[in-house]
PDB file of N, CA, C and O in Angstrom:
ATOM      1  N   ALA A   1      -1.691  22.479 -62.384  1.00  0.00           N
ATOM      2  CA  ALA A   1      -0.894  23.991 -62.104  1.00  0.00           C
ATOM      3  C   ALA A   1       0.532  24.079 -62.171  1.00  0.00           C
ATOM      4  O   ALA A   1       1.254  24.809 -62.851  1.00  0.00           O
ATOM      5  N   ILE A   2       0.831  23.075 -61.220  1.00  0.00           N
ATOM      6  CA  ILE A   2       2.199  22.904 -60.335  1.00  0.00           C
ATOM      7  C   ILE A   2       3.224  22.689 -61.866  1.00  0.00           C
ATOM      8  O   ILE A   2       4.208  23.347 -62.202  1.00  0.00           O
ATOM      9  N   VAL A   3       2.735  21.831 -62.395  1.00  0.00           N
ATOM     10  CA  VAL A   3       3.472  21.183 -63.528  1.00  0.00           C
ATOM     11  C   VAL A   3       3.616  22.328 -64.388  1.00  0.00           C
ATOM     12  O   VAL A   3       4.747  22.720 -64.675  1.00  0.00           O
ATOM     13  N   ALA A   4       2.538  22.933 -64.851  1.00  0.00           N
ATOM     14  CA  ALA A   4       2.630  24.000 -65.740  1.00  0.00           C
ATOM     15  C   ALA A   4       3.439  25.286 -65.382  1.00  0.00           C
ATOM     16  O   ALA A   4       4.165  25.946 -66.125  1.00  0.00           O
ATOM     17  N   TYR A   5       3.179  25.457 -64.240  1.00  0.00           N
ATOM     18  CA  TYR A   5       4.343  26.683 -63.526  1.00  0.00           C
ATOM     19  C   TYR A   5       5.758  25.906 -63.806  1.00  0.00           C
ATOM     20  O   TYR A   5       6.479  26.394 -64.677  1.00  0.00           O
ATOM     21  N   TYR A   6       6.165  24.827 -63.181  1.00  0.00           N
ATOM     22  CA  TYR A   6       7.857  24.364 -63.783  1.00  0.00           C
ATOM     23  C   TYR A   6       8.065  24.559 -65.355  1.00  0.00           C
ATOM     24  O   TYR A   6       9.179  24.830 -65.803  1.00  0.00           O
ATOM     25  N   LEU A   7       6.989  24.416 -66.139  1.00  0.00           N
ATOM     26  CA  LEU A   7       7.093  23.990 -67.320  1.00  0.00           C
ATOM     27  C   LEU A   7       7.634  25.719 -68.025  1.00  0.00           C
ATOM     28  O   LEU A   7       8.442  26.039 -68.896  1.00  0.00           O
ATOM     29  N   GLU A   8       6.743  26.473 -67.156  1.00  0.00           N
ATOM     30  CA  GLU A   8       6.827  27.894 -67.531  1.00  0.00           C
ATOM     31  C   GLU A   8       8.235  28.470 -67.261  1.00  0.00           C
ATOM     32  O   GLU A   8       8.989  28.854 -68.154  1.00  0.00           O
ATOM     33  N   VAL A   9       8.565  28.495 -65.702  1.00  0.00           N
ATOM     34  CA  VAL A   9       9.587  29.019 -65.437  1.00  0.00           C
ATOM     35  C   VAL A   9      11.069  27.950 -65.202  1.00  0.00           C
ATOM     36  O   VAL A   9      12.086  28.391 -64.666  1.00  0.00           O
ATOM     37  N   ALA A  10      10.973  26.802 -65.608  1.00  0.00           N
ATOM     38  CA  ALA A  10      12.170  26.131 -65.306  1.00  0.00           C
ATOM     39  C   ALA A  10      12.108  25.540 -67.193  1.00  0.00           C
ATOM     40  O   ALA A  10      12.293  26.163 -68.238  1.00  0.00           O
ATOM     41  N   SER A  11      11.768  24.118 -66.918  1.00  0.00           N
ATOM     42  CA  SER A  11      12.302  22.936 -68.058  1.00  0.00           C
ATOM     43  C   SER A  11      11.193  22.144 -68.240  1.00  0.00           C
ATOM     44  O   SER A  11      10.464  22.086 -67.250  1.00  0.00           O
ATOM     45  N   SER A  12      10.808  21.454 -69.302  1.00  0.00           N
ATOM     46  CA  SER A  12       9.897  20.427 -69.272  1.00  0.00           C
ATOM     47  C   SER A  12      10.825  19.048 -68.419  1.00  0.00           C
ATOM     48  O   SER A  12      10.080  18.115 -68.118  1.00  0.00           O
ATOM     49  N   TRP A  13      11.692  18.935 -68.191  1.00  0.00           N
ATOM     50  CA  TRP A  13      12.884  18.255 -67.398  1.00  0.00           C
ATOM     51  C   TRP A  13      12.290  18.418 -66.040  1.00  0.00           C
ATOM     52  O   TRP A  13      11.737  17.556 -65.357  1.00  0.00           O
ATOM     53  N   THR A  14      12.479  19.553 -65.794  1.00  0.00           N
ATOM     54  CA  THR A  14      12.133  19.855 -64.219  1.00  0.00           C
ATOM     55  C   THR A  14      10.653  19.669 -63.827  1.00  0.00           C
ATOM     56  O   THR A  14      10.254  19.325 -62.715  1.00  0.00           O
ATOM     57  N   ALA A  15       9.828  19.975 -65.013  1.00  0.00           N
ATOM     58  CA  ALA A  15       8.327  19.871 -64.285  1.00  0.00           C
ATOM     59  C   ALA A  15       7.880  18.473 -64.420  1.00  0.00           C
ATOM     60  O   ALA A  15       6.853  18.123 -63.838  1.00  0.00           O
ATOM     61  N   GLU A  16       8.886  17.240 -65.480  1.00  0.00           N
ATOM     62  CA  GLU A  16       8.404  15.787 -65.232  1.00  0.00           C
ATOM     63  C   GLU A  16       8.949  15.427 -63.912  1.00  0.00           C
ATOM     64  O   GLU A  16       8.240  14.821 -63.109  1.00  0.00           O
ATOM     65  N   ASN A  17      10.237  15.779 -63.617  1.00  0.00           N
ATOM     66  CA  ASN A  17      10.613  15.265 -62.626  1.00  0.00           C
ATOM     67  C   ASN A  17       9.313  15.543 -61.010  1.00  0.00           C
ATOM     68  O   ASN A  17       8.871  14.863 -60.084  1.00  0.00           O
ATOM     69  N   VAL A  18       9.189  16.957 -61.532  1.00  0.00           N
ATOM     70  CA  VAL A  18       8.499  17.153 -60.420  1.00  0.00           C
ATOM     71  C   VAL A  18       6.865  16.588 -60.159  1.00  0.00           C
ATOM     72  O   VAL A  18       6.179  16.561 -59.137  1.00  0.00           O
ATOM     73  N   GLU A  19       6.640  16.235 -61.326  1.00  0.00           N
ATOM     74  CA  GLU A  19       5.089  15.545 -61.372  1.00  0.00           C
ATOM     75  C   GLU A  19       5.285  14.155 -61.241  1.00  0.00           C
ATOM     76  O   GLU A  19       4.254  13.484 -61.274  1.00  0.00           O
ATOM     77  N   ARG A  20       6.468  13.494 -61.085  1.00  0.00           N
ATOM     78  CA  ARG A  20       7.207  12.333 -61.010  1.00  0.00           C
ATOM     79  C   ARG A  20       6.802  12.023 -59.549  1.00  0.00           C
ATOM     80  O   ARG A  20       5.885  11.293 -59.171  1.00  0.00           O
ATOM     81  N   ARG A  21       7.856  12.876 -58.662  1.00  0.00           N
ATOM     82  CA  ARG A  21       7.992  12.929 -57.293  1.00  0.00           C
ATOM     83  C   ARG A  21       6.394  13.131 -56.363  1.00  0.00           C
ATOM     84  O   ARG A  21       6.089  12.714 -55.245  1.00  0.00           O
ATOM     85  N   LEU A  22       5.686  13.856 -57.260  1.00  0.00           N
ATOM     86  CA  LEU A  22       4.453  14.317 -56.298  1.00  0.00           C
ATOM     87  C   LEU A  22       3.691  13.091 -56.713  1.00  0.00           C
ATOM     88  O   LEU A  22       3.100  12.667 -55.720  1.00  0.00           O
ATOM     89  N   VAL A  23       3.442  12.290 -57.846  1.00  0.00           N
ATOM     90  CA  VAL A  23       2.766  11.263 -57.798  1.00  0.00           C
ATOM     91  C   VAL A  23       3.375   9.556 -57.081  1.00  0.00           C
ATOM     92  O   VAL A  23       2.580   8.661 -56.794  1.00  0.00           O
ATOM     93  N   GLU A  24       4.632   9.453 -56.940  1.00  0.00           N
ATOM     94  CA  GLU A  24       5.401   8.758 -56.056  1.00  0.00           C
ATOM     95  C   GLU A  24       4.981   9.052 -54.762  1.00  0.00           C
ATOM     96  O   GLU A  24       4.646   8.087 -54.076  1.00  0.00           O
ATOM     97  N   ALA A  25       4.913  10.353 -54.187  1.00  0.00           N
ATOM     98  CA  ALA A  25       4.598  10.608 -52.884  1.00  0.00           C
ATOM     99  C   ALA A  25       2.961  10.232 -52.504  1.00  0.00           C
ATOM    100  O   ALA A  25       2.717  10.064 -51.310  1.00  0.00           O
ATOM    101  N   ILE A  26       2.161  10.136 -53.207  1.00  0.00           N
ATOM    102  CA  ILE A  26       0.703  10.031 -53.357  1.00  0.00           C
ATOM    103  C   ILE A  26       0.632   8.578 -53.239  1.00  0.00           C
ATOM    104  O   ILE A  26       0.082   8.020 -52.289  1.00  0.00           O
ATOM    105  N   MET A  27       1.343   7.803 -54.475  1.00  0.00           N
ATOM    106  CA  MET A  27       1.384   6.497 -54.560  1.00  0.00           C
ATOM    107  C   MET A  27       1.934   5.475 -53.150  1.00  0.00           C
ATOM    108  O   MET A  27       1.532   4.357 -52.827  1.00  0.00           O
ATOM    109  N   ALA A  28       2.923   6.290 -52.542  1.00  0.00           N
ATOM    110  CA  ALA A  28       3.794   4.916 -51.719  1.00  0.00           C
ATOM    111  C   ALA A  28       2.916   4.495 -50.801  1.00  0.00           C
ATOM    112  O   ALA A  28       2.651   3.303 -50.645  1.00  0.00           O
ATOM    113  N   PRO A  29       2.320   5.585 -50.024  1.00  0.00           N
ATOM    114  CA  PRO A  29       1.301   4.874 -48.818  1.00  0.00           C
ATOM    115  C   PRO A  29       0.239   4.081 -49.251  1.00  0.00           C
ATOM    116  O   PRO A  29      -0.282   3.456 -48.328  1.00  0.00           O
ATOM    117  N   LEU A  30      -0.289   3.886 -50.432  1.00  0.00           N
ATOM    118  CA  LEU A  30      -1.490   3.126 -50.737  1.00  0.00           C
ATOM    119  C   LEU A  30      -1.693   1.945 -50.054  1.00  0.00           C
ATOM    120  O   LEU A  30      -2.618   1.954 -49.242  1.00  0.00           O
ATOM    121  N   PRO A  31      -1.018   0.872 -50.191  1.00  0.00           N
ATOM    122  CA  PRO A  31      -0.910  -0.333 -49.345  1.00  0.00           C
ATOM    123  C   PRO A  31      -1.618  -0.059 -48.034  1.00  0.00           C
ATOM    124  O   PRO A  31      -2.652  -0.681 -47.791  1.00  0.00           O
ATOM    125  N   PHE A  32      -1.070   0.954 -47.044  1.00  0.00           N
ATOM    126  CA  PHE A  32      -1.436   1.074 -45.803  1.00  0.00           C
ATOM    127  C   PHE A  32      -1.733   2.592 -45.702  1.00  0.00           C
ATOM    128  O   PHE A  32      -0.811   3.290 -45.278  1.00  0.00           O
ATOM    129  N   PRO A  33      -2.912   3.201 -46.039  1.00  0.00           N
ATOM    130  CA  PRO A  33      -2.907   4.878 -46.044  1.00  0.00           C
ATOM    131  C   PRO A  33      -3.582   5.273 -44.537  1.00  0.00           C
ATOM    132  O   PRO A  33      -4.351   6.232 -44.604  1.00  0.00           O
ATOM    133  N   GLU A  34      -3.455   4.830 -43.529  1.00  0.00           N
ATOM    134  CA  GLU A  34      -4.006   4.334 -42.203  1.00  0.00           C
ATOM    135  C   GLU A  34      -2.471   5.268 -41.333  1.00  0.00           C
ATOM    136  O   GLU A  34      -2.466   6.077 -40.405  1.00  0.00           O
ATOM    137  N   ARG A  35      -1.432   4.728 -42.093  1.00  0.00           N
ATOM    138  CA  ARG A  35       0.169   5.351 -41.651  1.00  0.00           C
ATOM    139  C   ARG A  35       0.205   6.842 -42.157  1.00  0.00           C
ATOM    140  O   ARG A  35       0.912   7.575 -41.465  1.00  0.00           O
ATOM    141  N   ILE A  36      -0.263   7.284 -42.961  1.00  0.00           N
ATOM    142  CA  ILE A  36      -0.467   8.916 -43.288  1.00  0.00           C
ATOM    143  C   ILE A  36      -0.817   9.319 -42.391  1.00  0.00           C
ATOM    144  O   ILE A  36      -1.650   8.737 -41.697  1.00  0.00           O
ATOM    145  N   ARG A  37      -0.131  10.830 -41.997  1.00  0.00           N
ATOM    146  CA  ARG A  37      -0.201  11.475 -40.705  1.00  0.00           C
ATOM    147  C   ARG A  37      -1.876  12.104 -40.559  1.00  0.00           C
ATOM    148  O   ARG A  37      -2.441  12.470 -41.590  1.00  0.00           O
ATOM    149  N   ALA A  38      -2.377  12.164 -39.623  1.00  0.00           N
ATOM    150  CA  ALA A  38      -3.388  13.002 -39.565  1.00  0.00           C
ATOM    151  C   ALA A  38      -3.020  14.367 -39.462  1.00  0.00           C
ATOM    152  O   ALA A  38      -2.098  14.805 -38.774  1.00  0.00           O
ATOM    153  N   SER A  39      -4.082  15.259 -40.458  1.00  0.00           N
ATOM    154  CA  SER A  39      -3.619  16.622 -40.180  1.00  0.00           C
ATOM    155  C   SER A  39      -4.278  17.215 -38.951  1.00  0.00           C
ATOM    156  O   SER A  39      -5.414  16.958 -38.552  1.00  0.00           O
ATOM    157  N   ASP A  40      -3.463  17.985 -38.450  1.00  0.00           N
ATOM    158  CA  ASP A  40      -4.202  19.325 -37.204  1.00  0.00           C
ATOM    159  C   ASP A  40      -4.259  20.788 -38.214  1.00  0.00           C
ATOM    160  O   ASP A  40      -4.422  21.838 -37.592  1.00  0.00           O
ATOM    161  N   ARG A  41      -4.158  20.858 -39.422  1.00  0.00           N
ATOM    162  CA  ARG A  41      -4.570  21.939 -40.112  1.00  0.00           C
ATOM    163  C   ARG A  41      -5.759  21.718 -40.554  1.00  0.00           C
ATOM    164  O   ARG A  41      -6.528  22.665 -40.394  1.00  0.00           O
ATOM    165  N   VAL A  42      -6.227  20.706 -41.106  1.00  0.00           N
ATOM    166  CA  VAL A  42      -7.506  20.356 -41.893  1.00  0.00           C
ATOM    167  C   VAL A  42      -8.225  19.273 -41.276  1.00  0.00           C
ATOM    168  O   VAL A  42      -7.765  18.149 -41.477  1.00  0.00           O
ATOM    169  N   PRO A  43      -9.272  19.379 -40.557  1.00  0.00           N
ATOM    170  CA  PRO A  43      -9.838  18.109 -39.358  1.00  0.00           C
ATOM    171  C   PRO A  43     -10.257  17.341 -40.641  1.00  0.00           C
ATOM    172  O   PRO A  43     -10.489  17.891 -41.717  1.00  0.00           O
ATOM    173  N   GLY A  44     -10.336  15.838 -40.374  1.00  0.00           N
ATOM    174  CA  GLY A  44     -10.675  14.850 -41.289  1.00  0.00           C
ATOM    175  C   GLY A  44      -9.879  14.669 -42.311  1.00  0.00           C
ATOM    176  O   GLY A  44     -10.138  13.541 -42.732  1.00  0.00           O
ATOM    177  N   THR A  45      -8.884  15.241 -43.080  1.00  0.00           N
ATOM    178  CA  THR A  45      -7.945  14.876 -43.724  1.00  0.00           C
ATOM    179  C   THR A  45      -6.497  14.192 -43.135  1.00  0.00           C
ATOM    180  O   THR A  45      -6.189  14.140 -41.945  1.00  0.00           O
ATOM    181  N   ARG A  46      -5.735  13.712 -44.212  1.00  0.00           N
ATOM    182  CA  ARG A  46      -4.238  13.446 -43.728  1.00  0.00           C
ATOM    183  C   ARG A  46      -3.301  14.217 -44.790  1.00  0.00           C
ATOM    184  O   ARG A  46      -3.628  14.580 -45.920  1.00  0.00           O
ATOM    185  N   GLU A  47      -1.861  14.403 -44.049  1.00  0.00           N
ATOM    186  CA  GLU A  47      -1.083  15.359 -44.842  1.00  0.00           C
ATOM    187  C   GLU A  47       0.290  14.299 -45.365  1.00  0.00           C
ATOM    188  O   GLU A  47       0.721  13.472 -44.562  1.00  0.00           O
ATOM    189  N   LEU A  48       0.916  14.425 -46.798  1.00  0.00           N
ATOM    190  CA  LEU A  48       1.947  13.731 -46.914  1.00  0.00           C
ATOM    191  C   LEU A  48       2.953  14.673 -47.279  1.00  0.00           C
ATOM    192  O   LEU A  48       2.700  15.521 -48.135  1.00  0.00           O
ATOM    193  N   VAL A  49       4.131  14.613 -46.692  1.00  0.00           N
ATOM    194  CA  VAL A  49       5.020  15.617 -47.013  1.00  0.00           C
ATOM    195  C   VAL A  49       5.719  15.193 -48.332  1.00  0.00           C
ATOM    196  O   VAL A  49       6.307  14.112 -48.330  1.00  0.00           O
ATOM    197  N   VAL A  50       5.711  15.743 -49.152  1.00  0.00           N
ATOM    198  CA  VAL A  50       6.767  15.113 -50.205  1.00  0.00           C
ATOM    199  C   VAL A  50       8.135  15.374 -49.980  1.00  0.00           C
ATOM    200  O   VAL A  50       8.472  16.344 -49.301  1.00  0.00           O
ATOM    201  N   PRO A  51       9.152  14.420 -50.605  1.00  0.00           N
ATOM    202  CA  PRO A  51      10.382  14.458 -49.737  1.00  0.00           C
ATOM    203  C   PRO A  51      10.920  15.348 -51.105  1.00  0.00           C
ATOM    204  O   PRO A  51      10.355  15.273 -52.197  1.00  0.00           O
ATOM    205  N   LYS A  52      11.876  16.032 -50.889  1.00  0.00           N
ATOM    206  CA  LYS A  52      12.773  16.568 -51.436  1.00  0.00           C
ATOM    207  C   LYS A  52      11.978  18.035 -52.393  1.00  0.00           C
ATOM    208  O   LYS A  52      12.495  18.711 -53.281  1.00  0.00           O
ATOM    209  N   LEU A  53      10.818  18.129 -51.892  1.00  0.00           N
ATOM    210  CA  LEU A  53       9.924  19.250 -52.957  1.00  0.00           C
ATOM    211  C   LEU A  53       9.296  20.037 -51.511  1.00  0.00           C
ATOM    212  O   LEU A  53       9.156  19.449 -50.438  1.00  0.00           O
ATOM    213  N   PRO A  54       9.039  21.154 -51.696  1.00  0.00           N
ATOM    214  CA  PRO A  54       8.125  22.239 -50.857  1.00  0.00           C
ATOM    215  C   PRO A  54       6.580  22.475 -50.759  1.00  0.00           C
ATOM    216  O   PRO A  54       5.921  23.511 -50.670  1.00  0.00           O
ATOM    217  N   TYR A  55       6.084  20.581 -50.829  1.00  0.00           N
ATOM    218  CA  TYR A  55       4.798  20.668 -51.102  1.00  0.00           C
ATOM    219  C   TYR A  55       4.252  19.816 -49.981  1.00  0.00           C
ATOM    220  O   TYR A  55       4.898  18.993 -49.333  1.00  0.00           O
ATOM    221  N   ILE A  56       2.994  20.120 -49.841  1.00  0.00           N
ATOM    222  CA  ILE A  56       2.498  18.673 -48.915  1.00  0.00           C
ATOM    223  C   ILE A  56       1.051  18.654 -49.277  1.00  0.00           C
ATOM    224  O   ILE A  56       0.413  19.707 -49.289  1.00  0.00           O
ATOM    225  N   VAL A  57       0.497  17.499 -49.574  1.00  0.00           N
ATOM    226  CA  VAL A  57      -0.338  16.776 -50.448  1.00  0.00           C
ATOM    227  C   VAL A  57      -1.562  16.584 -48.880  1.00  0.00           C
ATOM    228  O   VAL A  57      -1.275  15.974 -47.850  1.00  0.00           O
ATOM    229  N   PHE A  58      -2.938  17.334 -49.180  1.00  0.00           N
ATOM    230  CA  PHE A  58      -3.895  16.963 -48.248  1.00  0.00           C
ATOM    231  C   PHE A  58      -4.568  15.782 -49.147  1.00  0.00           C
ATOM    232  O   PHE A  58      -4.822  15.888 -50.346  1.00  0.00           O
ATOM    233  N   VAL A  59      -4.809  14.627 -48.328  1.00  0.00           N
ATOM    234  CA  VAL A  59      -5.813  13.699 -49.009  1.00  0.00           C
ATOM    235  C   VAL A  59      -6.767  13.213 -47.650  1.00  0.00           C
ATOM    236  O   VAL A  59      -6.513  13.671 -46.535  1.00  0.00           O
ATOM    237  N   LYS A  60      -7.782  12.329 -47.853  1.00  0.00           N
ATOM    238  CA  LYS A  60      -8.807  11.905 -47.503  1.00  0.00           C
ATOM    239  C   LYS A  60      -8.600  10.649 -47.896  1.00  0.00           C
ATOM    240  O   LYS A  60      -8.454  10.210 -49.037  1.00  0.00           O
ATOM    241  N   VAL A  61      -8.596   9.895 -46.473  1.00  0.00           N
ATOM    242  CA  VAL A  61      -9.111   8.189 -47.167  1.00  0.00           C
ATOM    243  C   VAL A  61     -10.080   7.625 -47.119  1.00  0.00           C
ATOM    244  O   VAL A  61     -10.827   7.873 -46.172  1.00  0.00           O
ATOM    245  N   GLY A  62     -10.522   6.512 -48.233  1.00  0.00           N
ATOM    246  CA  GLY A  62     -11.704   6.482 -48.182  1.00  0.00           C
ATOM    247  C   GLY A  62     -11.473   4.646 -47.892  1.00  0.00           C
ATOM    248  O   GLY A  62     -10.547   3.965 -47.451  1.00  0.00           O
ATOM    249  N   SER A  63     -12.843   4.358 -48.405  1.00  0.00           N
ATOM    250  CA  SER A  63     -12.680   2.909 -47.928  1.00  0.00           C
ATOM    251  C   SER A  63     -11.900   1.763 -48.796  1.00  0.00           C
ATOM    252  O   SER A  63     -11.683   0.581 -48.532  1.00  0.00           O
ATOM    253  N   ASP A  64     -11.511   2.679 -50.096  1.00  0.00           N
ATOM    254  CA  ASP A  64     -10.733   1.725 -50.744  1.00  0.00           C
ATOM    255  C   ASP A  64      -9.974   2.520 -51.910  1.00  0.00           C
ATOM    256  O   ASP A  64      -9.732   2.046 -53.020  1.00  0.00           O
ATOM    257  N   ASP A  65      -9.576   4.049 -51.393  1.00  0.00           N
ATOM    258  CA  ASP A  65      -9.091   4.731 -52.121  1.00  0.00           C
ATOM    259  C   ASP A  65      -8.488   5.742 -51.535  1.00  0.00           C
ATOM    260  O   ASP A  65      -8.602   5.857 -50.314  1.00  0.00           O
ATOM    261  N   LEU A  66      -7.833   6.546 -52.179  1.00  0.00           N
ATOM    262  CA  LEU A  66      -7.123   7.722 -51.493  1.00  0.00           C
ATOM    263  C   LEU A  66      -7.389   9.011 -52.308  1.00  0.00           C
ATOM    264  O   LEU A  66      -7.018   9.161 -53.472  1.00  0.00           O
ATOM    265  N   ILE A  67      -8.034   9.877 -51.618  1.00  0.00           N
ATOM    266  CA  ILE A  67      -8.492  11.152 -52.506  1.00  0.00           C
ATOM    267  C   ILE A  67      -7.656  12.359 -52.290  1.00  0.00           C
ATOM    268  O   ILE A  67      -7.647  12.783 -51.135  1.00  0.00           O
ATOM    269  N   VAL A  68      -7.012  12.941 -53.098  1.00  0.00           N
ATOM    270  CA  VAL A  68      -5.958  13.782 -53.171  1.00  0.00           C
ATOM    271  C   VAL A  68      -7.122  15.467 -53.461  1.00  0.00           C
ATOM    272  O   VAL A  68      -7.623  15.821 -54.528  1.00  0.00           O
ATOM    273  N   LEU A  69      -7.217  16.117 -52.186  1.00  0.00           N
ATOM    274  CA  LEU A  69      -7.691  17.355 -51.683  1.00  0.00           C
ATOM    275  C   LEU A  69      -7.203  18.477 -52.395  1.00  0.00           C
ATOM    276  O   LEU A  69      -7.993  19.129 -53.079  1.00  0.00           O
ATOM    277  N   ASN A  70      -5.839  18.835 -52.317  1.00  0.00           N
ATOM    278  CA  ASN A  70      -5.229  20.121 -52.341  1.00  0.00           C
ATOM    279  C   ASN A  70      -3.772  19.512 -52.058  1.00  0.00           C
ATOM    280  O   ASN A  70      -3.472  18.711 -51.172  1.00  0.00           O
ATOM    281  N   ILE A  71      -2.661  20.285 -53.359  1.00  0.00           N
ATOM    282  CA  ILE A  71      -1.292  20.208 -52.903  1.00  0.00           C
ATOM    283  C   ILE A  71      -1.015  21.472 -52.412  1.00  0.00           C
ATOM    284  O   ILE A  71      -1.403  22.423 -53.089  1.00  0.00           O
ATOM    285  N   VAL A  72      -0.545  21.641 -51.586  1.00  0.00           N
ATOM    286  CA  VAL A  72      -0.098  23.075 -51.165  1.00  0.00           C
ATOM    287  C   VAL A  72       1.411  23.398 -51.161  1.00  0.00           C
ATOM    288  O   VAL A  72       2.148  22.614 -50.562  1.00  0.00           O
ATOM    289  N   HIS A  73       1.877  24.346 -51.696  1.00  0.00           N
ATOM    290  CA  HIS A  73       3.425  24.529 -51.373  1.00  0.00           C
ATOM    291  C   HIS A  73       3.533  25.195 -49.704  1.00  0.00           C
ATOM    292  O   HIS A  73       2.832  26.036 -49.140  1.00  0.00           O
ATOM    293  N   THR A  74       4.413  24.617 -49.358  1.00  0.00           N
ATOM    294  CA  THR A  74       5.118  25.094 -47.766  1.00  0.00           C
ATOM    295  C   THR A  74       4.917  26.492 -47.369  1.00  0.00           C
ATOM    296  O   THR A  74       4.494  26.891 -46.284  1.00  0.00           O
ATOM    297  N   ALA A  75       5.331  27.290 -48.543  1.00  0.00           N
ATOM    298  CA  ALA A  75       5.588  28.923 -48.104  1.00  0.00           C
ATOM    299  C   ALA A  75       4.350  29.404 -48.155  1.00  0.00           C
ATOM    300  O   ALA A  75       4.316  30.626 -48.007  1.00  0.00           O
ATOM    301  N   ARG A  76       3.140  28.798 -48.337  1.00  0.00           N
ATOM    302  CA  ARG A  76       2.027  29.585 -48.490  1.00  0.00           C
ATOM    303  C   ARG A  76       1.250  29.083 -46.861  1.00  0.00           C
ATOM    304  O   ARG A  76       1.320  27.950 -46.383  1.00  0.00           O
ATOM    305  N   LYS A  77       0.621  30.132 -46.315  1.00  0.00           N
ATOM    306  CA  LYS A  77      -0.137  30.239 -45.411  1.00  0.00           C
ATOM    307  C   LYS A  77      -1.375  29.129 -45.480  1.00  0.00           C
ATOM    308  O   LYS A  77      -2.433  29.572 -45.927  1.00  0.00           O
ATOM    309  N   PHE A  78      -1.349  27.767 -45.093  1.00  0.00           N
ATOM    310  CA  PHE A  78      -2.713  27.454 -45.110  1.00  0.00           C
ATOM    311  C   PHE A  78      -3.153  26.521 -44.005  1.00  0.00           C
ATOM    312  O   PHE A  78      -2.343  25.657 -43.668  1.00  0.00           O
ATOM    313  N   PRO A  79      -4.399  26.580 -43.355  1.00  0.00           N
ATOM    314  CA  PRO A  79      -5.521  27.122 -44.311  1.00  0.00           C
ATOM    315  C   PRO A  79      -5.596  28.200 -43.376  1.00  0.00           C
ATOM    316  O   PRO A  79      -6.398  29.117 -43.554  1.00  0.00           O
TER     317      PRO A  79
END
């Protein structure tokens, strides 16, 4: 939905750039997921702040994976 939004209101270049930044932010901590900040908003989850984008990614750390639960715009009241 985020990429589709940017395709609609901006350009394909912008949409691809946003998608790339989101993926990079999610992939970066994979070697050490315990370093991701524990969320004080959603118990049992962790929060990734996406550099240079107004998004927070809520994840759950599994035994050998990272599960993306939600991506929330910082202007939105959540939860």
